[in-house]
N, C-alpha and C positions, 0 to 999 in steps of 0.2 A: 105517274102525276098525280098532284094533288094540289087544289087550290082552295083556299079559305079566305074570307072577309068579312071581318067583325062588323056589325051594324054599330055604328058611333053612339047611338041612343041606348045600347044595352050598358053599357057602362063608360060615362064620360072620362073617368080617370084611369081606364087601363085599356090597353088594344092588344088583339092577338092577330097576326095574319100569317099566311103559309103560301107558296108558290112553289111547289116542288115538281122538279122532271129531273128524275134521276133513273138510270138503267145501266147494265154491262155495255161493253163496247160494241159486242158482237150480237146483240138482241134483235136488233133491226134486220141484220143481214142473214141471220137463222131463222128468221120468223117466216112461217108459210102463210102467214095472213096477208094477203094482198093490200088491205089497207096500211097495212106498214111500210110499202114500198117507198113513199114519198119520203117517211122518217128516216130510211136508211140514208138518205142524201146529206142530213142536218150532221155536221162534223161537233158541235157542242150541245153540252145538256147544263143547265143551272140551275139551283135553287135556292131560294131564301125563307127562313121563318123567324119571325121577330115577335117578342113579348115587349111592351112597356107598361109601366105605371108611374102615375104621380100622386104622391101623398101630399095632400092639403093641408101642410102643418104650417108654422112660422119658425124658421125658414122653409120654404117649400123644397121638398126632396123627391128627385126624379131618377128613375134607373130604366135601363131597357137591356134585355138579353137576346142576341141574335146567332144565329148560325147560318153559314151560307157554303154553296158547294158550286165547284165549275169545274167541267169533265169536257175533255177534248177524246172524241172516240177514234181518231184516228192514230194519235201519238199514246191514248191509252193513259195518258196522265190526270190525276184529279188534285185539286187544291180545295182545301176546306179551310173555314175557321168554326171550329167547333169546342166551346163558343165565343161570341165577344160580348164583354160586358162592360155598358158603360153607366155611371152614376154620378149626380151633380147634387149639391147642395147651394141654394140661392144665396145671393149676396148677403152678409151677415156685417153690421154696424155694431160692433161690441160697444162702444163708448157713447153711442148718441141718446139723447134724451126721450123719455118715454112721451114727453108733449112736446111740441112745439118743433121748429125748425134747427136743423145739424149748424153750428158755429164753429169756424176753425179746423186747424189741422186734426186734432184728437178725436173730435166727433164725428168726422167725416172718413176717418180710418174703415175700411170694408175689406172683405176678402171673401172668396168664394173657395170651394172645395171641388174638384172633379176627378174622377178615377176611372181609367179604362184598363180591362183585363181581356188576354187574346190568348187564345191557342190556336196555332196556326199549323196545318198538316199538309204536308206535301207527298204524294202517295202515285201508285199505280193501280190500273182496274184490277191486277191480279192480286193485290196485298190488300185490296179493298175491306176493311173491318176484319181484318186479321192483326194478331198483335205486333206484326212487323210494321203496320200501318202508323204507329205511335211512336216507335224507335228514334226518329230523326223528327220529331214535332217540336215546334220553337213555342216557349209560353212565356209570359210577362205580364208584370202591372206597372202601369204609370200613373202617379198621384201629381197633381198639379194644384197647386195653393198662388193665384194671384191676389196681389194685396195693392192697395191704391188710397190714395187721399187727395183731394184738393182744398184750397183755401184762397182767400184773398190777402195781398200783400199791398201796402202803399194806398190803400183803398181801391186803387184803379186796375190792378195787375192781378191776374188769375193764375194760381201756381198749382199744378199735379204733379204728383210722383209716383212711380209703381215699382213694385218688384215682382219678380216671378219665381216661384221656388218648384223644383222638380225634382221627384225622387222615383227612379226605377228600380224595380224587382225583376231579375230574370233568373231563367233556369238553365239558361244555355250560355256557356263563353268559351274560350279558345285559349290554347298554347301553342306559340310559335317558336319552332327551333330550325336552326339550318343544318344540314345533314351535308358533311363535306365528299362523302364519297359520291352521292349522286349530285352534290353543287345545286341541291333545291331547297326550299323551304318547305317544311312538314308543319301542316296544322292539324293538331290534335283536337277533338272536340272534348269538352268538359261537362259532366251532369252536375248540377247541385245549385242550390240558391246564391245568388250574390246581389249586388245593388251597387248603386252610384247615384249622387246628388248633382243637381246643377241650379244655378240663379244668375238673374240678370237685372238690371236696375236701368231706371230712364226718369227723366223729369222735362218739364217744359214749364215756361212762363210766357204769357201773352196778354195782349190788352185789345180793345175796342176803341177805335177813334172815329168819330162820326164829323163830316163836315156838311154845311147846307148852305146852298148858292139860292135866293129867292129872287125870282126875277120880274114878280108881280104879277096880279090875277089877269091882267088884259094881254099878256104876251101869250104867244103860243106853247112855249115852255116855260111854265109858272115857275118850277123849282127843279133842282137838281139836287140829290142827296148823296154824300160820297161816304162808304162805310170801310175802313181799312181795319185789318185784324194781323198785326204783326206777331210772330213768335217765334222763340228760340227752344231750341230741345238738346238733350244730351242723352247720350245711352253707353252704358258698359257692358261687356260680356266677358267675364274673368276667364282666364284659362283652367283647364281642369288635365293637367299634365299629370298630376300624382295618379290618374287613372291608367296611364301607359308605361309600358316597357319596353325593354331593347333586345334584340337577339343581333349576333355577330354574323356577320357575312365572311366565312373564311375560305380563302382559297386552298387550293390542293396541295400546295407546300406548305400550309400552315399559318400562313399569313393574313391578318385581318384586314379585309379591303375596305369595309364599310360597317356601319352600326344603324340599323333600321329600327324606329319607333313603331310601336303597334299598341292597339287596345284589346284588351281580353273581351271587351264587349262588342268589338266589330260585328260580328255575325248575329248578336242577339236581337231580339224581336225591336227594339226601339232603336238600336244603333249606338253608336259609341258618343261619348260626350267630345266637344269641342276642346283643341289643344290649344288655339292660337286664342290671345287676348287682342280685343278689340274694343275700341271705343270711337264715337264719332259726334260733330257738333251740326244740327241742322238749323237753316234760316228759312222761313217763309214769310210770305205778305200776300194774304187773299185783299183783292179791291173787289167792292161790288157798288156800281153807278145804277141809281134810280131817277127816271124822271117823271114828274108830275105834266102832263101835257092837256091842254085845254080842249075839250070836246066840242066838235064842231057843232054838235047839236046844243043850243043856247038853252033849251029848255031841259036838257039833262041835267041831274045832280051829281 
C-alpha cells in the first residue's frame, strides 16, 4: 500500500498523487498475521498514480501521465493502463489581430490540439510482470483537432461553423477469414503500426428577438419582456467505408451464402471508424419570459 498527496502550495504548475493497493491474490489468505483476516474478505484491489503539469506559455500547454490497476483476487484477473498520457494545447486564433477585438469569419478561426495515448493490459495474477503479460497489450494514440469560427451575417444573425478531425494510431489490428471446414470465422490478430482518419462538420445560425410589454408603473405587473432565440443547425458525418474489408461465408458445398463487412480496427484501442453516412437538420426555439412586479413596500427602490 502507498498513498501520496502533494501540497498544492509546493508547485502550483504541477501535481503528483498516488493511491496504491497492490498484492497477490493469495497473500491475505496465506498470511498468519491476524490483522490481515479482515482484508482477506476484500475481493478487489485498485491503484492509481498520476502526474500533471501546466506550462504557462501562450498558448498554454497541459499534459498528464497516469497509471491505473484493478485486480480481482477471486478470479485472479488484472486490468492495467500503463501508462495513459493526455496532452492539450489551448485554443489558438492564427488570424486574430494583436490588438483589438476579432471581427469576421477569418479572424475568429480557432483550433485546439489534444492527444491521448494509452497502453491497456489484461493479464492474470500468475503472469503479473512477466514477459507474457505484455503479449496481448493494446496500445494506441488518438489526435484530435477541433476547428471552429463564428461571425455575424445581415447584422442580426450569428453563424458558427465547426469541423472535428481525428487521427488514430494503433498497433493492434485483425484479419478475418471464414473456415469452410469448421464453418466458423477465424480472427487473426496482427501486430504493427496502422492508422485511420475521421472528420465531421456542423454549422448553425441563430438570432435573438426581444419583445417588451409596458403596463405602466402603477400596475402590479409593470412590464413583461419576452426573449426568443430561434436557431437552425446542420451536421454531417461522412462514411469511412474505405477502412472496411469483406470476407465470404461459404457453405460446405462451396457456395457463397453471404458477404460480411468488417474493419481491421474493430478490436483496436479506440475502435473502428463509422461506416454509415449520416446528416441531420435541427430546429430549436428558446423562450424566456421576465416580469417586473411592483414591490408591496412603497419605500423600496
